[in-house]
C-alpha positions, 0 to 999 in steps of 0.5 A: 368249098367244092374246090377244097373238096376236089383238092382233098379228093385228088390228094387222098384222105390218108395224105390229108390226115398225115399232113394235118397231123404233122401241122397240128403236132408241130403247132402244139410243139411250138405252143408248149415250147413257148408256154414252158420255161425255156431254160429247160429246153433240150433241142440241139438247134436251140442250144446251139443258136440260143434263138427262139425265132430261129428255132421256130422259123427252122421248124416251120420251113422244115414242115412246109418243105416236107409238106410240099414234097409229100404233096407233089411227089409221084412215084415213077418206077420204084416206091422206095422214096414214097415209102420213105416219105410216109415213114418220115411223116409218121416219125415226125408226128410221133416225135412231135407228140413226144416233144409236146409231152416233154414240154408239158411234163417239164413245165408241170415239174417246174411249176409244182416244185419250190422256187429255185429247185430242180428235182432230179431223178434218183439214180435208180429211177433214172437208170430204169427210165433210161433203160425202158426208153432205150429198150422201147426205142431200139426194139419196138419203136422202129417196128411200130413205126414201120407198120404204121408207115407201110399202112399209110404207104399202101393206102396212098400208093397201092 
C-alpha cells in the first residue's frame, strides 16, 4: 500500500485522476458497445474491419500507449507537448463519454421500438439536432476543452 501511495504521490493527483477517467470511460464504452446491438455501430474502425476483437484490441492498445506516454513524458524546455497530452486526455475522456451515451441511447431505442422497425428522426427534428451538435462542437466545445486541459496542465506542470 505504501508503494502505491508513493507512486501516486510521485505521479501527481491530477495525472492519476485523468488516467483513471480515461480507463473508466474507455471500459464503459467497451461494455456498452458489447451490450448493445452491434448492427447500429458507427465506429469507422468497426465498419472497415467488421471485427469486434480488432476494435477492442485497438482501443486497449491506444489507451495503454497514451497512458504510458502521459506517465513517462517530462517536458525539458517547451511545454507545448505537455499541454497537448493534457488536451488529448481531456478530449478522449469527453469523446468516450459521448460514445457511452450514444451506445446507451441506441440500445434503448432499439429495445423500446417494435421488432424490425427503426425509428428515424423527422427531417425537421434531425436538422435541429444536427445544427445544435455542430454549433456546440464548432463554437463552444473547443473553448471548454481548452479550458479544462489548461487547468490540468497547470496543475501538473506549473
